[in-house]
C-alpha positions in Angstrom: -28.6 76.4 228.2 -28.0 80.2 226.6 -27.3 82.9 229.5 -28.9 85.2 226.8 -32.5 85.1 225.5 -33.5 87.4 222.4 -34.8 91.1 222.9 -32.2 91.0 225.8 -30.0 94.2 226.4 -26.5 93.4 226.4 -22.9 95.1 226.4 -19.9 93.9 224.5 -17.0 93.9 226.7 -14.5 96.6 226.3 -11.4 94.9 227.0 -10.5 91.1 226.2 -10.3 89.8 230.0 -7.0 87.5 229.8 -3.8 88.9 229.3 -2.1 88.6 225.6 -1.5 86.9 223.4 -5.0 86.9 222.1 -6.6 86.8 218.8 -9.4 88.9 218.9 -12.5 88.4 216.5 -14.8 90.8 218.2 -14.7 94.1 216.3 -12.9 96.7 218.1 -16.0 99.2 217.0 -18.7 97.4 219.1 -16.6 96.9 222.3 -17.9 99.0 225.3 -21.3 99.3 223.1 -24.9 97.9 223.9 -27.1 96.2 221.9 -30.0 93.5 221.6 -29.8 89.9 221.2 -31.4 89.1 218.0 -30.7 85.3 218.4 -28.9 82.5 219.8 -26.9 81.0 217.0 -25.7 77.8 218.6 -22.6 76.3 220.2 -19.2 76.2 218.5 -15.4 76.0 219.3 -13.9 78.7 220.7 -12.0 80.3 217.4 -9.8 82.9 219.7 -8.5 79.1 220.9 -8.4 77.6 217.8 -6.5 80.8 216.0 -3.2 79.2 217.7 -4.0 75.6 216.4 -5.3 74.8 219.7 -7.3 71.1 219.3 -9.6 69.8 221.9 -11.0 73.5 222.6 -14.3 74.0 224.5 -17.6 75.3 222.9 -18.8 78.6 223.0 -22.2 79.9 222.7 -22.6 82.5 219.8 -25.1 85.3 219.6 -26.4 87.6 216.4 -26.6 91.5 218.5 -28.3 94.2 216.8 -26.9 97.4 217.5 -28.6 101.0 215.8 -26.0 102.1 213.4 -26.2 105.5 215.3 -25.2 104.0 218.8 -21.8 102.9 217.0 -20.5 105.5 214.7 -20.3 109.0 215.7 -22.2 111.2 213.2 -23.8 108.6 211.6 -25.8 110.2 209.0 -28.8 107.5 208.0 -31.9 106.6 209.4 -32.6 106.3 213.4 -33.8 102.6 213.0 -30.6 101.4 210.8 -29.1 98.8 212.5 -25.8 96.4 212.3 -25.8 92.6 213.1 -23.1 91.2 214.8 -21.8 87.7 215.9 -20.5 87.8 219.1 -19.5 84.7 221.4 -20.8 85.0 225.1 -17.8 85.2 226.7 -17.5 89.3 225.5 -21.2 89.9 226.4 -22.8 91.0 229.6 -26.6 91.7 231.0 -27.1 95.5 231.3 
């Protein structure tokens, strides 16, 4: 069962919890930023484990998260309703 639902406000973790070595799939520019869950995409093998060639890795829940462009980019000159959507795994998200 997904932890987050569409419309819920979340924050992307600023730092990956475990110590290195790691493979980060979550874009740096959204770390520490708040967004809204757009939808749950399904469960998929952990890409950060697969990057090291590990087999039989656990599955993680993947969400599409919507961010206001003006909340992501300092001095954003576009419209106030401009959005960016990024797919982010649950282990990178926290409820607000």
